[in-house]
TORPAGU-899569 format. One record per residue (C-alpha): residue number from 1; residue in three letters; x, y, z. Coordinates in Angstrom, 1 decimal, always signed. Example, Ala and Ser with C-alpha at 12.3 -4.5 7.8 and 13.67 -1.06 7.14 Angstrom:
<rec><num>1</num><residu>ALA</residu><u>+12.3</u><v>-4.5</v><w>+7.8</w></rec>
<rec><num>2</num><residu>SER</residu><u>+13.7</u><v>-1.1</v><w>+7.1</w></rec>
END
This chain:
<rec><num>1</num><residu>MET</residu><u>-26.2</u><v>+21.8</v><w>-18.3</w></rec>
<rec><num>2</num><residu>ASN</residu><u>-27.7</u><v>+19.8</v><w>-15.6</w></rec>
<rec><num>3</num><residu>ILE</residu><u>-25.6</u><v>+17.8</v><w>-12.8</w></rec>
<rec><num>4</num><residu>GLY</residu><u>-26.3</u><v>+14.5</v><w>-11.9</w></rec>
<rec><num>5</num><residu>PHE</residu><u>-26.3</u><v>+12.7</v><w>-9.4</w></rec>
<rec><num>6</num><residu>ALA</residu><u>-23.6</u><v>+10.3</v><w>-10.5</w></rec>
<rec><num>7</num><residu>GLN</residu><u>-21.4</u><v>+13.2</v><w>-10.8</w></rec>
<rec><num>8</num><residu>ILE</residu><u>-22.2</u><v>+15.0</v><w>-7.6</w></rec>
<rec><num>9</num><residu>VAL</residu><u>-21.3</u><v>+11.4</v><w>-5.9</w></rec>
<rec><num>10</num><residu>VAL</residu><u>-18.0</u><v>+11.3</v><w>-7.7</w></rec>
<rec><num>11</num><residu>ILE</residu><u>-16.8</u><v>+15.1</v><w>-7.1</w></rec>
<rec><num>12</num><residu>SER</residu><u>-17.7</u><v>+13.7</v><w>-3.4</w></rec>
<rec><num>13</num><residu>VAL</residu><u>-15.6</u><v>+10.7</v><w>-3.3</w></rec>
<rec><num>14</num><residu>SER</residu><u>-12.5</u><v>+12.0</v><w>-4.7</w></rec>
<rec><num>15</num><residu>PHE</residu><u>-12.9</u><v>+15.2</v><w>-2.2</w></rec>
<rec><num>16</num><residu>LEU</residu><u>-13.0</u><v>+11.9</v><w>+0.6</w></rec>
<rec><num>17</num><residu>LEU</residu><u>-9.8</u><v>+10.7</v><w>-1.2</w></rec>
<rec><num>18</num><residu>ILE</residu><u>-7.8</u><v>+13.9</v><w>-1.2</w></rec>
<rec><num>19</num><residu>PHE</residu><u>-8.7</u><v>+14.9</v><w>+2.2</w></rec>
<rec><num>20</num><residu>GLY</residu><u>-8.7</u><v>+11.9</v><w>+3.7</w></rec>
<rec><num>21</num><residu>SER</residu><u>-4.6</u><v>+11.4</v><w>+2.2</w></rec>
<rec><num>22</num><residu>GLY</residu><u>-3.7</u><v>+14.4</v><w>+3.8</w></rec>
<rec><num>23</num><residu>TYR</residu><u>-5.2</u><v>+13.5</v><w>+7.3</w></rec>
<rec><num>24</num><residu>LEU</residu><u>-3.2</u><v>+10.1</v><w>+6.5</w></rec>
<rec><num>25</num><residu>GLY</residu><u>-0.3</u><v>+12.1</v><w>+6.4</w></rec>
<rec><num>26</num><residu>ILE</residu><u>-0.8</u><v>+14.2</v><w>+9.7</w></rec>
<rec><num>27</num><residu>PHE</residu><u>-1.5</u><v>+10.9</v><w>+11.6</w></rec>
<rec><num>28</num><residu>LEU</residu><u>+1.3</u><v>+9.2</v><w>+10.4</w></rec>
<rec><num>29</num><residu>PHE</residu><u>+3.7</u><v>+11.7</v><w>+11.7</w></rec>
<rec><num>30</num><residu>LYS</residu><u>+1.9</u><v>+11.5</v><w>+14.5</w></rec>
<rec><num>31</num><residu>GLN</residu><u>+2.5</u><v>+8.5</v><w>+15.1</w></rec>
<rec><num>32</num><residu>ASN</residu><u>+6.7</u><v>+8.5</v><w>+14.0</w></rec>
<rec><num>33</num><residu>PRO</residu><u>+8.1</u><v>+11.2</v><w>+15.5</w></rec>
<rec><num>34</num><residu>LYS</residu><u>+11.6</u><v>+10.3</v><w>+14.5</w></rec>
<rec><num>35</num><residu>LEU</residu><u>+10.1</u><v>+11.5</v><w>+10.3</w></rec>
<rec><num>36</num><residu>LYS</residu><u>+9.0</u><v>+15.2</v><w>+12.0</w></rec>
<rec><num>37</num><residu>LYS</residu><u>+13.0</u><v>+15.7</v><w>+11.8</w></rec>
<rec><num>38</num><residu>TYR</residu><u>+13.3</u><v>+14.9</v><w>+8.0</w></rec>
<rec><num>39</num><residu>VAL</residu><u>+10.1</u><v>+17.6</v><w>+7.7</w></rec>
<rec><num>40</num><residu>ASN</residu><u>+11.0</u><v>+21.3</v><w>+7.0</w></rec>
<rec><num>41</num><residu>LYS</residu><u>+10.7</u><v>+24.2</v><w>+4.2</w></rec>
<rec><num>42</num><residu>LYS</residu><u>+14.0</u><v>+23.0</v><w>+3.0</w></rec>
<rec><num>43</num><residu>ASN</residu><u>+12.6</u><v>+19.1</v><w>+1.9</w></rec>
<rec><num>44</num><residu>LEU</residu><u>+9.8</u><v>+20.0</v><w>+0.9</w></rec>
<rec><num>45</num><residu>ILE</residu><u>+10.9</u><v>+21.9</v><w>-1.8</w></rec>
<rec><num>46</num><residu>ILE</residu><u>+13.7</u><v>+19.8</v><w>-2.9</w></rec>
<rec><num>47</num><residu>LEU</residu><u>+10.7</u><v>+16.8</v><w>-2.7</w></rec>
<rec><num>48</num><residu>SER</residu><u>+8.6</u><v>+19.3</v><w>-4.4</w></rec>
<rec><num>49</num><residu>LEU</residu><u>+10.9</u><v>+19.5</v><w>-7.6</w></rec>
<rec><num>50</num><residu>ILE</residu><u>+11.6</u><v>+15.9</v><w>-7.6</w></rec>
<rec><num>51</num><residu>TYR</residu><u>+7.2</u><v>+15.5</v><w>-7.7</w></rec>
<rec><num>52</num><residu>ILE</residu><u>+7.5</u><v>+18.1</v><w>-10.8</w></rec>
<rec><num>53</num><residu>ILE</residu><u>+10.2</u><v>+15.7</v><w>-12.4</w></rec>
<rec><num>54</num><residu>ILE</residu><u>+9.1</u><v>+12.7</v><w>-12.0</w></rec>
<rec><num>55</num><residu>VAL</residu><u>+5.1</u><v>+13.1</v><w>-12.3</w></rec>
<rec><num>56</num><residu>SER</residu><u>+5.6</u><v>+14.7</v><w>-15.7</w></rec>
<rec><num>57</num><residu>PHE</residu><u>+8.4</u><v>+11.7</v><w>-17.1</w></rec>
<rec><num>58</num><residu>ILE</residu><u>+5.7</u><v>+9.0</v><w>-15.0</w></rec>
<rec><num>59</num><residu>ALA</residu><u>+2.8</u><v>+10.9</v><w>-17.5</w></rec>
<rec><num>60</num><residu>SER</residu><u>+4.8</u><v>+11.3</v><w>-20.7</w></rec>
<rec><num>61</num><residu>LYS</residu><u>+3.4</u><v>+14.7</v><w>-20.4</w></rec>
<rec><num>62</num><residu>SER</residu><u>+5.1</u><v>+18.3</v><w>-20.8</w></rec>
<rec><num>63</num><residu>PRO</residu><u>+6.8</u><v>+19.8</v><w>-17.5</w></rec>
<rec><num>64</num><residu>ALA</residu><u>+3.1</u><v>+22.0</v><w>-17.1</w></rec>
<rec><num>65</num><residu>PHE</residu><u>+1.7</u><v>+18.8</v><w>-16.0</w></rec>
<rec><num>66</num><residu>GLY</residu><u>+3.7</u><v>+17.9</v><w>-13.2</w></rec>
<rec><num>67</num><residu>ILE</residu><u>+3.7</u><v>+21.9</v><w>-12.5</w></rec>
<rec><num>68</num><residu>GLY</residu><u>-0.1</u><v>+21.5</v><w>-12.5</w></rec>
<rec><num>69</num><residu>ALA</residu><u>+0.0</u><v>+18.6</v><w>-10.5</w></rec>
<rec><num>70</num><residu>PHE</residu><u>+1.8</u><v>+20.0</v><w>-7.8</w></rec>
<rec><num>71</num><residu>ILE</residu><u>-0.5</u><v>+23.7</v><w>-7.5</w></rec>
<rec><num>72</num><residu>PHE</residu><u>-3.7</u><v>+21.2</v><w>-6.9</w></rec>
<rec><num>73</num><residu>PRO</residu><u>-2.2</u><v>+19.4</v><w>-3.6</w></rec>
<rec><num>74</num><residu>LEU</residu><u>-0.4</u><v>+23.0</v><w>-2.6</w></rec>
<rec><num>75</num><residu>ILE</residu><u>-3.9</u><v>+25.2</v><w>-2.8</w></rec>
<rec><num>76</num><residu>ILE</residu><u>-5.9</u><v>+22.4</v><w>-1.1</w></rec>
<rec><num>77</num><residu>SER</residu><u>-3.3</u><v>+22.2</v><w>+1.7</w></rec>
<rec><num>78</num><residu>ILE</residu><u>-3.6</u><v>+26.2</v><w>+2.0</w></rec>
<rec><num>79</num><residu>ILE</residu><u>-6.9</u><v>+25.8</v><w>+2.2</w></rec>
<rec><num>80</num><residu>ASN</residu><u>-7.4</u><v>+23.1</v><w>+4.8</w></rec>
<rec><num>81</num><residu>SER</residu><u>-4.7</u><v>+24.7</v><w>+6.9</w></rec>
<rec><num>82</num><residu>PHE</residu><u>-6.5</u><v>+28.2</v><w>+6.3</w></rec>
<rec><num>83</num><residu>PHE</residu><u>-9.8</u><v>+26.8</v><w>+7.9</w></rec>
<rec><num>84</num><residu>ARG</residu><u>-8.3</u><v>+24.1</v><w>+10.4</w></rec>
<rec><num>85</num><residu>ASN</residu><u>-6.4</u><v>+27.3</v><w>+12.2</w></rec>
<rec><num>86</num><residu>LYS</residu><u>-9.8</u><v>+29.4</v><w>+12.0</w></rec>
<rec><num>87</num><residu>LEU</residu><u>-9.0</u><v>+31.6</v><w>+9.2</w></rec>
<rec><num>88</num><residu>VAL</residu><u>-5.5</u><v>+32.6</v><w>+10.9</w></rec>
<rec><num>89</num><residu>LEU</residu><u>-3.6</u><v>+33.8</v><w>+8.3</w></rec>
<rec><num>90</num><residu>LYS</residu><u>+0.6</u><v>+33.7</v><w>+10.4</w></rec>
<rec><num>91</num><residu>LYS</residu><u>-0.9</u><v>+30.1</v><w>+11.6</w></rec>
<rec><num>92</num><residu>THR</residu><u>-1.5</u><v>+28.7</v><w>+8.2</w></rec>
<rec><num>93</num><residu>PHE</residu><u>+1.9</u><v>+27.4</v><w>+7.8</w></rec>
<rec><num>94</num><residu>ASP</residu><u>+2.1</u><v>+25.2</v><w>+10.7</w></rec>
<rec><num>95</num><residu>GLU</residu><u>+3.9</u><v>+22.0</v><w>+11.3</w></rec>
<rec><num>96</num><residu>LYS</residu><u>+0.4</u><v>+20.1</v><w>+10.4</w></rec>
<rec><num>97</num><residu>PHE</residu><u>+0.4</u><v>+22.1</v><w>+6.8</w></rec>
<rec><num>98</num><residu>TYR</residu><u>+3.6</u><v>+20.2</v><w>+5.7</w></rec>
<rec><num>99</num><residu>HIS</residu><u>+2.3</u><v>+16.7</v><w>+6.3</w></rec>
<rec><num>100</num><residu>PHE</residu><u>-0.9</u><v>+17.0</v><w>+4.8</w></rec>
<rec><num>101</num><residu>PHE</residu><u>+0.8</u><v>+18.2</v><w>+1.8</w></rec>
<rec><num>102</num><residu>LEU</residu><u>+3.1</u><v>+15.4</v><w>+1.8</w></rec>
<rec><num>103</num><residu>GLY</residu><u>+0.1</u><v>+13.1</v><w>+2.5</w></rec>
<rec><num>104</num><residu>ILE</residu><u>-1.8</u><v>+14.6</v><w>-1.0</w></rec>
<rec><num>105</num><residu>LEU</residu><u>+1.6</u><v>+14.5</v><w>-2.7</w></rec>
<rec><num>106</num><residu>ALA</residu><u>+1.6</u><v>+10.7</v><w>-1.9</w></rec>
<rec><num>107</num><residu>PHE</residu><u>-1.8</u><v>+10.6</v><w>-3.3</w></rec>
<rec><num>108</num><residu>GLY</residu><u>-1.1</u><v>+12.4</v><w>-6.3</w></rec>
<rec><num>109</num><residu>PHE</residu><u>+1.9</u><v>+10.4</v><w>-7.3</w></rec>
<rec><num>110</num><residu>ILE</residu><u>-0.1</u><v>+7.2</v><w>-6.5</w></rec>
<rec><num>111</num><residu>SER</residu><u>-3.1</u><v>+7.6</v><w>-9.0</w></rec>
<rec><num>112</num><residu>THR</residu><u>-0.8</u><v>+9.5</v><w>-11.5</w></rec>
<rec><num>113</num><residu>THR</residu><u>+1.4</u><v>+6.1</v><w>-11.6</w></rec>
<rec><num>114</num><residu>ILE</residu><u>-1.8</u><v>+3.8</v><w>-11.8</w></rec>
<rec><num>115</num><residu>GLY</residu><u>-3.3</u><v>+6.4</v><w>-14.6</w></rec>
<rec><num>116</num><residu>SER</residu><u>+0.0</u><v>+5.9</v><w>-16.9</w></rec>
<rec><num>117</num><residu>LEU</residu><u>-0.1</u><v>+2.4</v><w>-16.2</w></rec>
<rec><num>118</num><residu>THR</residu><u>-3.9</u><v>+1.7</v><w>-17.6</w></rec>
END
């Protein structure tokens, strides 16, 4: 099985979009300090459950699709935060983790909505 140049470009662009949307989330929350008070663990859990339900309905798939669409951004956010904090496990779930995660969730919601329209 050979990996072609086009496939490498598609994978690279995908990762750039995902990480770009995460860092856009960090940037937007840094620019709007009033939004920071709404980002906490309780609100993130509620938003995540709503995200799973809405993505499942938009994509017209089973709830497992929404859970899978939630787990990928969660794993990417944990990996990013882990490396951003120089491999210190205690600092993984810091304030920027939540901002990065919300940025990726927004990107996932938009891409799922656009994908279901076509």
